[in-house]
C-alpha positions in Angstrom: 0.0 0.0 0.0 1.3 3.4 -0.9 2.4 5.8 1.8 0.0 8.6 2.4 1.6 12.0 2.6 -0.3 15.2 3.5 1.5 18.5 3.0 0.3 21.7 4.7 1.3 24.6 2.5 2.1 24.9 -1.2 5.2 27.1 -1.2 8.7 26.0 -2.4 9.0 23.5 0.5 5.5 22.1 -0.1 5.4 21.7 -3.8 8.9 20.4 -4.2 8.2 17.8 -1.5 5.0 16.8 -3.4 7.0 16.3 -6.6 9.5 14.0 -4.8 6.8 12.1 -2.9 4.8 11.6 -6.1 7.9 10.4 -8.0 8.5 7.8 -5.2 5.0 6.4 -5.6 3.3 8.0 -2.5 -0.3 9.1 -2.3 0.1 12.9 -2.0 -2.3 15.6 -0.9 -1.4 19.3 -0.6 -3.6 21.6 1.4 -2.9 25.2 0.5 -5.0 28.4 0.8 -3.3 30.2 -2.2 -1.7 29.2 -5.5 1.1 26.8 -5.5 4.5 28.5 -5.1 2.9 30.3 -2.1 3.9 33.8 -1.0 7.4 33.3 -2.3 6.1 33.1 -5.9 3.0 35.2 -5.6 4.0 38.1 -3.4 7.6 37.9 -2.3 10.6 36.4 -4.1 9.4 36.3 -7.7 7.6 39.7 -7.8 10.2 41.5 -5.8 13.0 40.4 -8.1 10.9 41.3 -11.2 10.3 44.7 -9.6 14.1 45.1 -9.3 14.6 44.1 -13.0 12.0 46.8 -14.0 13.7 49.4 -11.9 17.1 48.5 -13.4 15.6 49.2 -16.9 15.9 52.8 -15.9 19.6 52.4 -15.7 19.8 50.5 -19.0 18.6 53.6 -20.7 21.4 55.8 -19.3 24.0 53.1 -19.8 23.0 52.7 -23.5 23.4 56.5 -23.9 26.9 56.3 -22.4 27.8 53.5 -24.9 26.7 55.7 -27.8 23.3 54.1 -28.4 20.2 56.4 -28.3 17.0 57.2 -30.1 17.4 59.8 -32.8 15.8 63.1 -31.9 16.0 62.5 -28.1 19.7 63.6 -27.7 20.3 65.1 -24.3 16.7 64.7 -23.4 15.7 62.4 -20.5 12.2 61.3 -21.1 12.3 58.1 -19.1 9.1 57.8 -17.1 7.7 55.1 -14.9 4.1 53.8 -15.1 4.2 52.2 -11.7 0.7 50.8 -11.8 1.6 48.9 -15.0 4.9 47.8 -13.4 3.1 46.5 -10.3 0.4 44.7 -12.2 3.1 43.2 -14.4 5.2 41.8 -11.6 2.2 40.3 -9.9 1.0 38.7 -13.1 4.4 37.2 -13.5 4.1 35.7 -10.1 0.6 34.4 -10.9 1.9 32.9 -14.2 4.7 31.2 -12.4 2.3 29.8 -9.8 0.1 28.4 -12.6 3.1 26.8 -14.2 4.1 25.1 -10.9 0.5 23.9 -10.4 0.4 22.3 -13.9 3.7 20.6 -13.2 2.5 19.2 -9.8 -0.9 18.2 -10.9 0.5 16.4 -14.0 1.4 13.7 -11.5 -1.0 11.9 -9.1 -1.2 14.7 -6.5 -4.4 16.0 -5.0 -4.7 19.7 -4.3 -7.2 20.9 -1.7 -7.8 24.7 -1.6 -8.1 25.7 2.0 -6.4 25.4 5.4 -5.4 22.2 7.2 -4.6 21.3 10.7 -3.3 18.2 12.4 -6.4 16.9 14.2 -5.4 13.5 15.6 -2.9 10.7 15.5 -1.8 10.4 11.8 -4.7 12.6 10.7 -5.2 16.0 9.1 -8.5 17.9 8.8 -8.7 20.2 5.9 -11.3 23.0 5.7 -11.9 23.9 2.1 -12.5 27.5 0.9 -16.2 26.8 0.7 -16.3 25.8 4.4 -16.6 22.0 4.0 -14.2 19.7 5.8 -12.4 16.6 4.8 -10.5 14.2 7.1 -7.2 13.0 5.6 -5.4 9.9 7.0 -1.6 10.5 6.9 1.3 8.2 7.4 3.5 11.3 7.3 2.7 15.0 7.5 4.9 17.8 6.2 4.3 21.2 7.7 5.4 23.9 5.2 3.2 26.8 6.1 5.8 29.5 5.6 5.9 32.9 7.3 4.3 36.3 7.4 5.7 39.8 7.6 6.5 40.9 11.1 4.3 43.7 12.4 5.6 45.7 15.4 3.2 47.1 18.0 3.7 50.8 16.9 2.6 50.5 13.3 -0.4 49.2 11.4 -0.1 48.5 7.7 -2.9 50.2 5.7 -1.8 49.4 2.2 -1.8 53.1 1.3 1.1 54.9 3.0 2.1 52.5 5.7 3.2 49.3 4.0 4.8 45.9 4.3 6.5 44.4 1.3 3.5 42.6 -0.2 1.6 45.9 -0.4 4.3 47.8 -2.3 3.2 46.4 -5.7 -0.3 48.0 -5.5 0.8 51.6 -5.2 -0.8 53.8 -7.9 2.5 55.6 -8.5 6.1 55.9 -7.4 6.2 57.4 -3.9 7.6 60.9 -3.7 9.6 60.0 -0.6 9.8 56.4 0.6 11.1 55.7 4.1 12.3 52.1 4.3 12.6 50.8 7.9 14.9 47.8 8.1 18.3 47.4 6.3 18.4 43.6 5.8 18.1 41.9 2.4 14.4 42.9 1.8 14.9 46.5 2.9 18.0 47.0 0.8 16.3 45.4 -2.3 13.2 47.6 -2.1 15.2 50.8 -1.3 17.4 50.1 -4.3 14.4 49.5 -6.6 12.4 52.6 -5.6 15.5 54.8 -5.8 16.0 53.6 -9.3 12.4 54.4 -10.1 13.1 58.0 -9.0 11.7 58.1 -5.5 13.6 60.0 -2.8 14.5 57.1 -0.4 15.6 57.2 3.2 16.8 53.9 4.6 16.6 53.6 8.4 19.2 51.2 9.7 19.6 50.2 13.3 23.2 49.1 12.7 26.5 50.8 11.7 26.4 49.0 8.3 23.4 48.0 6.3 23.1 44.3 5.5 24.3 43.4 9.0 24.4 39.7 8.4 26.5 40.0 5.2 30.3 40.3 4.6 31.2 43.8 5.9 33.2 44.7 2.7 30.1 43.8 0.6 27.9 45.9 2.8 30.3 48.8 2.4 30.2 48.6 -1.4 26.4 48.6 -1.4 26.3 51.5 1.0 28.7 53.5 -1.2 26.6 52.7 -4.4 23.3 53.6 -2.6 24.7 57.0 -1.4 26.3 57.7 -4.8 22.8 57.3 -6.3 21.3 59.8 -3.9 19.8 57.6 -1.2 19.9 58.8 2.4 21.0 56.2 5.0 20.3 56.8 8.7 22.8 54.6 10.6 22.4 53.5 14.2 18.8 54.7 14.0 15.8 52.7 15.3 12.2 53.4 14.5 9.9 53.5 17.5 6.7 55.2 16.3 4.7 55.7 13.1 2.1 58.3 12.5 0.1 59.4 9.5 -0.5 63.1 9.1 -2.6 63.6 6.0 -0.5 62.8 3.0 2.6 62.3 5.1 4.0 59.6 7.4 6.2 60.5 10.3 8.6 57.9 11.8 9.9 58.7 15.3 13.4 57.5 16.1 14.8 56.2 19.4 16.6 59.0 21.2 14.6 61.7 19.5 14.2 63.0 16.0 11.9 62.0 13.2 11.8 61.3 9.5 9.0 62.6 7.3 8.1 61.0 4.0 5.1 60.3 1.8 5.2 56.6 2.4 6.9 54.1 4.7 7.8 50.5 4.0 8.5 48.3 7.0 10.9 45.3 6.3 11.6 44.1 9.8 11.6 40.4 9.3 9.3 37.4 8.9 7.4 35.4 11.5 6.9 31.6 11.1 3.3 30.6 10.5 2.9 27.9 13.1 -0.3 28.9 15.0 -3.6 27.1 14.5 -2.2 24.1 12.6 -2.7 21.6 15.3 0.9 21.2 16.6 -0.5 20.5 20.1 -2.3 17.5 18.8 1.1 15.7 18.3 3.0 17.3 21.1 5.1 19.7 19.1 6.0 22.9 21.0 7.1 25.9 18.8 10.1 27.9 19.8 9.8 31.3 21.4 10.0 32.8 17.9 7.3 30.5 16.6 9.5 28.2 14.7 9.4 24.4 14.6 12.5 22.5 15.7 13.7 19.8 13.4 16.7 17.5 12.9 19.0 17.5 9.9 16.4 15.7 7.7 13.4 17.7 8.8 11.9 15.5 11.5 10.1 17.1 14.4 9.8 15.7 17.9 6.8 13.7 16.6 8.4 11.2 14.2 5.5 11.1 11.7 5.6 14.9 11.3 8.2 16.8 9.3 8.6 20.5 8.8 10.4 22.5 6.1 10.8 26.1 4.9 10.2 29.4 6.7 8.1 27.7 9.4 11.3 26.2 10.9 12.4 29.8 11.6 16.0 29.5 10.5 17.3 30.4 7.1 14.4 31.8 5.2 15.4 31.3 1.5 13.2 29.7 -1.2 16.1 27.6 -2.4 16.7 26.2 1.2 13.0 25.6 1.7 12.8 23.6 -1.5 15.8 21.4 -0.5 14.4 20.9 3.0 11.1 19.8 1.5 12.8 17.3 -0.9 15.0 16.0 1.9 12.1 15.4 4.3 10.3 13.3 1.7 13.3 11.4 0.6 13.9 10.5 4.3 10.3 9.7 5.1 9.9 7.4 2.1 13.1 5.5 2.8 15.6 7.0 0.4 19.2 7.4 1.3 19.7 11.1 2.1 22.3 13.4 3.7 21.3 16.1 6.1 21.4 19.6 4.6 24.7 21.2 5.3 24.4 24.6 6.9 28.0 25.4 5.9 27.1 25.1 2.1 24.1 27.4 1.9 24.1 29.9 -1.0 22.1 33.1 -1.1 21.8 36.4 -3.0 20.7 39.9 -2.2 19.3 41.3 -5.5 20.5 44.9 -5.2 22.7 46.4 -8.0 25.4 45.2 -7.7 24.1 41.9 -6.3 25.6 40.4 -3.2 26.0 36.6 -3.3 27.5 34.4 -0.6 28.1 30.7 0.0 29.5 28.7 2.9 31.2 30.0 6.0 32.8 33.4 6.7 36.3 33.4 8.0 35.0 34.1 11.5 32.6 31.1 11.3 35.3 28.9 10.0 37.7 29.9 12.7 35.0 29.3 15.4 34.5 25.8 13.9 38.2 25.1 14.2 39.2 25.6 10.5 42.0 28.1 10.1 41.4 29.9 6.8 42.9 32.5 4.5 41.1 34.8 2.2 41.9 36.4 -1.1 40.0 39.3 -2.6 40.0 40.5 -6.2 38.1 43.7 -7.3 36.2 43.9 -10.6 37.6 47.2 -11.6 40.3 45.6 -13.8 37.9 43.0 -15.3 37.4 43.8 -19.0 33.9 42.4 -19.1 32.9 44.5 -16.1 34.2 47.6 -17.9 32.1 46.7 -20.9 28.9 46.6 -18.9 29.8 49.5 -16.7 29.7 47.1 -13.7 33.1 47.6 -12.0 31.7 48.0 -8.5 32.3 44.9 -6.4 34.7 42.1 -5.9 35.3 38.3 -5.5 36.4 36.8 -2.2 37.4 33.2 -1.7 37.9 31.6 1.8 40.0 28.4 1.9 41.5 26.2 4.6 45.1 26.6 5.5 46.9 23.3 4.5 44.5 21.6 2.3 43.3 24.7 0.4 39.7 23.4 0.6 37.2 26.1 -0.3 34.9 26.8 2.6 33.2 29.9 1.5 33.1 32.9 -0.8 31.5 36.2 -1.6 30.7 37.8 -5.0 29.6 41.4 -5.3 28.7 42.3 -8.9 26.1 42.4 -11.6 24.6 38.9 -11.8 26.5 37.7 -8.7 23.6 35.2 -8.3 25.1 33.3 -11.3 28.7 34.0 -10.6 28.5 32.4 -7.1 27.8 29.0 -8.6 31.4 27.9 -9.2 32.1 28.7 -5.5 28.9 26.9 -4.4 30.0 23.8 -6.3 33.5 24.0 -4.7 32.1 24.4 -1.2 29.5 21.6 -1.6 32.1 19.2 -3.1 35.0 20.3 -0.9 37.1 21.2 -3.9 40.4 23.0 -3.5 41.4 26.5 -4.7 43.8 24.7 -7.1 41.0 22.8 -8.7 39.0 26.0 -9.0 41.9 28.0 -10.4 42.8 25.3 -12.9 39.4 25.1 -14.5 39.1 26.9 -17.8 37.0 30.0 -18.0 35.7 32.2 -20.9 37.5 35.4 -21.8 36.3 38.0 -21.4 34.0 37.1 -18.6 33.1 38.1 -15.0 33.7 34.4 -14.1 37.3 34.8 -15.0 37.8 36.9 -11.9 36.5 34.0 -9.7 39.2 31.7 -11.1 41.8 34.4 -10.8 41.0 35.1 -7.2 41.3 31.3 -6.5 44.7 31.4 -8.2 45.8 34.2 -5.9 44.9 32.2 -2.9 46.4 29.0 -4.3 49.8 30.7 -4.5 49.4 32.3 -1.0 48.6 28.8 0.5 51.6 27.1 -1.2 54.1 26.3 1.6 57.0 26.6 -0.8 56.2 30.2 -1.4 55.8 31.3 2.2 
């Protein structure tokens, strides 16, 4: 008899888990209250990156002119305008299209999709409440909780979708804000601040830290700060928002220690909260953490052995790529496949500013704390010919490798399309390749990737005992 799998949530963790379970012959049911792909595809990851691409089109116009390419009759006239309503509708439709594509792929197999909300209601049992209010009881050999996360809302502000916003509401604005205040300088805050500044808005970024992007490589954060300020963005460092008030067509953000910032709109990007309430965790003895996350082992098992969890609901690394792998790993393990726990020291991620910031593996501080002495090499893109061609010389490559073996343990790329350029370093970290292997791999000339190999070569020489 086929194993019965019930998945709560249809985001990257949920739908990827369903694909794996279906391939392995399980009887699979997904219970989801929105289109497959979840918030990541419909509201967050896909639309936000599409918004950034649209904003960067503004820069393409100016870059083309600098390269000598322009429309006849418009010499020295900047007529670039933004129809933001069209932009917003376009990026949301792109997300909806992607969701439909995912749904077609998932339902091409033998997967049942129930529109609604589910909760664990008893031992090996889930009750799903459909959108029309009817209920269905689903027996389950294994349950995967993949219910995602929601935007954190602090006590002093209430999103209204008009001038006080969280990220999902930014796409529905009728026009580019005159002055957007972005509270929160992590990945999401930096991405939206970058996009709206490119669209022509005055942008003030409120950061509680000395550097924006506080969890990233400090040199990378410094490059992004420099680029932001060069483009006219205001960054308020060591500033913490403590109040939010609407005054007619303005919003006023009060700062800790006194002072305020006045703008036309405010966007709060202060983190995500795992969606773990009201899904029946108490029925199987699972106690969420203080932050609302669900504790799991390396393969996604919770304290209840027939319940797995994956994605943002775990409350750790909130990346769509990580969620998808966690969902796959959980199903491989539940259905008896050989599987390795996900390595936290090989996670790859990107912040889609311009330039992008991509990282993989451990930082030197993390490696040292884990008992791995490392050395680092850095190579700036200012001398890379391809970077010069595309006017993208801001940024650098960093490679971290172990002293002795030369094993690559981490890396950073700050550049245009760093999300692609990080892949050779990700392969090296995942497969424990050495800087010599990375350096001795052919690259295309001219290319940005050539700098990755060149940086590895610099470190290879530095780590050679004969040259010390």
